[in-house]
OpenMM code with the backbone's topology and positions (N, CA, C; nanometers):
from openmm import Vec3, app, unit

residues = "MET ASN THR MET ARG LEU ASP TYR PRO ILE ALA VAL LEU CYS ARG ALA PHE LYS VAL SER ARG SER GLY PHE TYR ALA TRP SER ASN ARG LEU VAL LYS TYR LEU VAL TYR TRP SER SER GLY THR LYS VAL".split()
positions = [
    Vec3(-2.9525, -4.2889, 4.9569),
    Vec3(-2.9359, -4.1974, 5.0678),
    Vec3(-2.9100, -4.0568, 5.0160),
    Vec3(-2.8383, -4.0488, 4.9060),
    Vec3(-2.8053, -3.9176, 4.8527),
    Vec3(-2.9304, -3.8419, 4.8093),
    Vec3(-3.0285, -3.9109, 4.7519),
    Vec3(-3.1511, -3.8431, 4.7109),
    Vec3(-3.2421, -3.8139, 4.8299),
    Vec3(-3.2341, -3.8952, 4.9323),
    Vec3(-3.3191, -3.8766, 5.0511),
    Vec3(-3.2716, -3.7609, 5.1376),
    Vec3(-3.1489, -3.7139, 5.1153),
    Vec3(-3.0946, -3.6070, 5.1991),
    Vec3(-3.1698, -3.4767, 5.1810),
    Vec3(-3.2470, -3.4654, 5.0727),
    Vec3(-3.3280, -3.3459, 5.0523),
    Vec3(-3.4509, -3.3455, 5.1433),
    Vec3(-3.4931, -3.4627, 5.1860),
    Vec3(-3.6139, -3.4751, 5.2678),
    Vec3(-3.5864, -3.4953, 5.4167),
    Vec3(-3.4680, -3.5466, 5.4500),
    Vec3(-3.4363, -3.5794, 5.5888),
    Vec3(-3.2983, -3.5258, 5.6254),
    Vec3(-3.2778, -3.4940, 5.7520),
    Vec3(-3.1435, -3.4513, 5.7949),
    Vec3(-3.0428, -3.5658, 5.7793),
    Vec3(-2.9202, -3.5300, 5.7473),
    Vec3(-2.8139, -3.6291, 5.7282),
    Vec3(-2.7958, -3.7152, 5.8533),
    Vec3(-2.8031, -3.6537, 5.9702),
    Vec3(-2.7845, -3.7292, 6.0947),
    Vec3(-2.8878, -3.8416, 6.1067),
    Vec3(-3.0115, -3.8149, 6.0700),
    Vec3(-3.1189, -3.9158, 6.0773),
    Vec3(-3.0924, -4.0281, 5.9765),
    Vec3(-3.0529, -3.9910, 5.8563),
    Vec3(-3.0252, -4.0921, 5.7540),
    Vec3(-2.9066, -4.1794, 5.7924),
    Vec3(-2.8034, -4.1180, 5.8460),
    Vec3(-2.6855, -4.1951, 5.8861),
    Vec3(-2.7197, -4.2937, 5.9970),
    Vec3(-2.8021, -4.2500, 6.0898),
    Vec3(-2.8438, -4.3406, 6.1970),
    Vec3(-2.9261, -4.4559, 6.1400),
    Vec3(-3.0162, -4.4267, 6.0464),
    Vec3(-3.1020, -4.5303, 5.9884),
    Vec3(-3.0207, -4.6316, 5.9075),
    Vec3(-2.9173, -4.5848, 5.8367),
    Vec3(-2.8359, -4.6726, 5.7541),
    Vec3(-2.7112, -4.7237, 5.8252),
    Vec3(-2.6971, -4.6831, 5.9518),
    Vec3(-2.5862, -4.7279, 6.0373),
    Vec3(-2.4494, -4.6958, 5.9760),
    Vec3(-2.4355, -4.5705, 5.9324),
    Vec3(-2.3070, -4.5195, 5.8844),
    Vec3(-2.2759, -4.3906, 5.9597),
    Vec3(-2.1478, -4.3570, 5.9673),
    Vec3(-2.1103, -4.2329, 6.0353),
    Vec3(-2.1326, -4.1152, 5.9411),
    Vec3(-2.1564, -3.9984, 5.9995),
    Vec3(-2.1699, -3.8786, 5.9162),
    Vec3(-2.0405, -3.8497, 5.8422),
    Vec3(-1.9277, -3.8676, 5.9111),
    Vec3(-1.7996, -3.8410, 5.8457),
    Vec3(-1.7778, -3.9365, 5.7291),
    Vec3(-1.8204, -4.0612, 5.7452),
    Vec3(-1.8099, -4.1585, 5.6369),
    Vec3(-1.8973, -4.1206, 5.5185),
    Vec3(-2.0169, -4.0727, 5.5469),
    Vec3(-2.1059, -4.0291, 5.4396),
    Vec3(-2.0451, -3.9123, 5.3628),
    Vec3(-1.9934, -3.8127, 5.4353),
    Vec3(-1.9359, -3.6966, 5.3686),
    Vec3(-1.8087, -3.7333, 5.2924),
    Vec3(-1.7301, -3.8249, 5.3438),
    Vec3(-1.6100, -3.8701, 5.2724),
    Vec3(-1.6506, -3.9384, 5.1416),
    Vec3(-1.7516, -4.0233, 5.1474),
    Vec3(-1.8012, -4.0908, 5.0277),
    Vec3(-1.8568, -3.9890, 4.9287),
    Vec3(-1.9325, -3.8928, 4.9788),
    Vec3(-1.9924, -3.7910, 4.8938),
    Vec3(-1.8846, -3.7095, 4.8223),
    Vec3(-1.7786, -3.6725, 4.8937),
    Vec3(-1.6692, -3.5965, 4.8327),
    Vec3(-1.5959, -3.6789, 4.7279),
    Vec3(-1.5763, -3.8078, 4.7548),
    Vec3(-1.5121, -3.8947, 4.6554),
    Vec3(-1.5986, -3.9067, 4.5307),
    Vec3(-1.7290, -3.9168, 4.5495),
    Vec3(-1.8210, -3.9282, 4.4371),
    Vec3(-1.8155, -3.8031, 4.3505),
    Vec3(-1.8162, -3.6869, 4.4118),
    Vec3(-1.8109, -3.5613, 4.3373),
    Vec3(-1.6804, -3.5518, 4.2586),
    Vec3(-1.5687, -3.5848, 4.3226),
    Vec3(-1.4399, -3.5796, 4.2532),
    Vec3(-1.4378, -3.6758, 4.1354),
    Vec3(-1.4938, -3.7940, 4.1524),
    Vec3(-1.4987, -3.8918, 4.0445),
    Vec3(-1.5833, -3.8398, 3.9290),
    Vec3(-1.6995, -3.7843, 3.9602),
    Vec3(-1.7879, -3.7353, 3.8549),
    Vec3(-1.7260, -3.6188, 3.7789),
    Vec3(-1.6562, -3.5304, 3.8478),
    Vec3(-1.5870, -3.4201, 3.7813),
    Vec3(-1.4770, -3.4750, 3.6917),
    Vec3(-1.4006, -3.5706, 3.7402),
    Vec3(-1.2939, -3.6328, 3.6614),
    Vec3(-1.3514, -3.7012, 3.5388),
    Vec3(-1.4586, -3.7769, 3.5583),
    Vec3(-1.5189, -3.8532, 3.4501),
    Vec3(-1.5791, -3.7614, 3.3452),
    Vec3(-1.6442, -3.6541, 3.3879),
    Vec3(-1.7103, -3.5643, 3.2924),
    Vec3(-1.6103, -3.4757, 3.2173),
    Vec3(-1.4876, -3.4654, 3.2685),
    Vec3(-1.3880, -3.3823, 3.2005),
    Vec3(-1.3313, -3.4512, 3.0771),
    Vec3(-1.3558, -3.5805, 3.0636),
    Vec3(-1.3087, -3.6542, 2.9480),
    Vec3(-1.1638, -3.6999, 2.9599),
    Vec3(-1.1050, -3.6827, 3.0761),
    Vec3(-0.9666, -3.7249, 3.0984),
    Vec3(-0.9609, -3.8772, 3.1026),
    Vec3(-0.8688, -3.9333, 3.0277),
    Vec3(-0.8533, -4.0793, 3.0270),
    Vec3(-0.7157, -4.1154, 3.0795),
    Vec3(-0.7094, -4.2257, 3.1523),
    Vec3(-0.5817, -4.2724, 3.2093),
    Vec3(-0.5074, -4.3535, 3.1062),
] * unit.nanometer
topology = app.Topology()
chain = topology.addChain("A")
for resn in residues:
    res = topology.addResidue(resn, chain)
    for name in ("N", "CA", "C"):
        topology.addAtom(name, app.Element.getBySymbol(name[0]), res)
């Protein structure tokens, strides 16, 4: 879905995948935070 967002509006994709827009954006924000954390080399 993340790659398809360049070709289709988010609202259309969310309807097709039966997810809420707010849920998609929450997931997207979590993914970005994770990738930034992971790429920084910080280890727990």
